[in-house]
N, C-alpha and C positions, 0 to 999 in steps of 0.2 A: 426565386428570391431569396432564399435563406441564406446563398453564396454572395448573393449581390449586396445583402445588408451586413455581412462579416466583412466583406472586402470594403466597403464603399466606394463611393462612383469614382474615385481613383485608385484604388488600391493595388488594381494592377496595370498603371500604366505602363506603356510599353513593352511588357510580360505576354507569357503566354502561359493561359491556364491548362495541365495536363488533368485530364479526369482519369483516377485509376482505383482500384479496390474491389471488394466482392459488389458491391452493389451494383456496379456497373455492367456486371455481364448480366443481370436481371433485365437493364434497358434496353427496349427496341431502338430502330434506328431514328423514329419520330421524335423519341424522347431525347437521343445525343443530339437531335439537332437544335432541339429546343434549348437545352442547356451551351451548346457551340455559338448560338444566336444572343442568347443574353450575357455572355461574356464581356459583349462591348459596354454593357453599360456598368461597370468596373473600372471601363478603359483599358482592356487586354488587347492585345493586337492578333490574339488567336486564341482558337482554346481546340483541344486534339482528345486524340481517344487512342487507346493500343488495337491494333489489330487483331480481333477475336473471330472467332467461329461467326459469330452475327454479323459483323462488318462484312468476313468471306462471302457470304450467302447473298449478301445486299452486292458486292461489288462483283458477283458473279466469278468468282475466285478458286482456283483447286483449293482443294482442301490438304491444310498443311502451308499453306501460301504464308510466308513470314515478313513481318514489317519493321520499320524501325522501331526502336526503342530505349529509353534510358539505359545506360551502365549500371550494372549493381552497385547501389552505395554513390551514385548520382548524388550532385548537392542543388538542393532547391532554395530558391530565397525565401518560401513560405508554406507550410503544411496545414493542410483544414482538414479535419475528418470529419464525418457527419454519420451519425445514426441514422439509416433511411427508415429503421422500423420504430424510432423515437420522434420522428417528424411529424409534426403536424401540419393542416393547412397553412399557408400565409398569405397572406394580403399586403401589399402595398398601397401605404395611403399616399393620397393627392401629390401631384409635383413632383414627386421623385421614386423612381422603380429601386431604391436602395432604403427607403424607409418603409421599412416589413416589419411586421408584427402576425403573432398568431390569429387567426378566424377569430377565436374566441374574446380578443380582447376590443374587436367591433363587431360582436354581436349585436344585431339590431339595428344596426346603423341601414336606415331607408335606402331601397337601391328602386330606380325606375326606368333605368335603361341598362340591357346586356347586352355586351357586343363578344359575339364569339367567332374567332376565325384570325386570319394574319400569320405572319410567318411561326410564331409563337405558340399558337393554336388553332388552327386552323386546317388540321390534318384530318384524314379519317376517323381514326381510333380519338380524336378529340371529341370530335361529333358524336361517336356512336357512346362514349361514355354519357355527355353530357343530356342525352338523349333517353338514357337509361337512367337518370338523375330524375330527370323533366317528369318523363312518365312515371314512375315511382312516386311522384310527390302530387300528382294528380293535375299535372299542368302549369302551365303558367298563371301567374295571378294576377287577377285585375290590377289597370294602371303599370303594369310593367311591358315595357316593349323591348322584344327581342330580336336582336338580329344576327344572322348569319351569314358568314363571309368565308368559302371555302379559299383554301392559300393558292390554290391552281385549278387549271381543268381539268388536271389528270385525278385531281380530288375530285373535283364535283362532279365528275363521270361516275366514279367510282360510287359514288355516295347517292347518286341517284340512281344507280343500277340496282343498288341492295337496298333501297326503300327509303334511306334515313332521311334525306331530303325533303321527301315527302311526307313522310311523320314529323319534321319541325314544321313543315308548313301547314299541316293538318291542325298544330298545336298555337297556332298565330305567329309564328316568328317568320319576321323576313326577309327572304333569302335575297341576297345582294351577287352583284358579278364578283368571280373569284380576282383575288389582288388584294392589294391594301386598303384600298377605298376608306370605308369608315374610320379605320385606324386612324388616318393621319387627316381626315378632314377633307380628300380628295373630292368624294363623290358621296350621296346621302344614302343611308338616312344620318343626318346631324343631329347631336342629343340637341335638346330644346334647353333655353336659358335655365340656367341655375340647376340643370340636371344631376341625378348623383347616379355615376355610372359603374357598371361593374365589367371589368375586361381581359379577355384572353391577350392582350396586344402587349407590348414588351416597354412601353412608354405610357408617362399618364402625366406629363409636364401641363401645364396650362395652356391652353387654346390647342391642346393635339391633336382632338378629333374635329376641332372646326368649330369649337365652342369655349370661347373665350373665359364665360363663368362655371363652365362643367367641373365636378369634384368628380375625379376618375381615379376609381381604386383598379389593381393588377389582382388578380386572381386565377388559379389554374380552372379549366373548362367544368369539372365537377365543381366547385364552389361556385364559378358564374353560375350553373344550373342550378342549383341549390337556392342562387337568389331569386333566379325566374320565377322558382316555385314559389317563394316564400315572401317576395317585394321586399326583403332585407336580406344583410349577410349573413350566411347560417354556417354550418358544421355542414358538409355534405355527406359527411357519416354517421350523419343523426336524424333521426325520421323526422 
C-alpha cells in the first residue's frame, strides 16, 4: 500500500517493478505474492523478485541454481527506497487503493464489516496472524461481522487441519468457500447498505463488494483483525 501511494494508479504503467534489497530476503513467498499482486494497482505489467534461497526452496530447485538478474550498473526508470523497520501499518481510504495513510490518521473510524481473504490477504499465514490478534484482544466486538475466505482449497485444507478455521468460526466468523467471493461481490455475504468495511483485498472501488454505498478501506490482516476486536480502525501493535 505504501508503494501504491508513492507510485499512484499509473506510476508504473507499461513498466515492471523489481523488488530488491535487504528487506526482500526477510519476506516469505506468501508476502512476495502479495507485493507482486498489488503491483497492478499502480499500472505495472509485471512485478519480479530475484532468485534467492527462499525462492529456490519454494520451487524445489537445487542449491546454487542461478537466475536472471539485472547487470551491475543497470539503469532503472525510477528507484524507491523503503525502510521497512520504520514503516507503520497503512490503510487505503475508500474508492482508491493508492489513497493511503498511516493507521493513526484514521484511528477510531468505526468499522462494522471486516473481510479477511482473497489473493492479497487469504493465505494460511494471514489467517494465523489475524487469529492471534483477535484472540489476544478478547474476541470479535459486538456489531462487527467478520468474514473469512481462504484464497484456495489448499489453504482451506491447511487451516482446517491446524484448527485455525475452527477457532475463527468459534469466535463468530463467517467462513465462506475459497476464492474471490465477497471481494468482488459475486457471492455472499454482501456488506449491508452504508457499511464501513475494512478488507485485506486489493481493491476498494465503489461497489466493489456488491454494495454500491459501502465505504471500503484496505489494510493488512493484522490491522483488519484489530478492527474486528475494537469495532474501529486501530493499530494492531497496540493493546
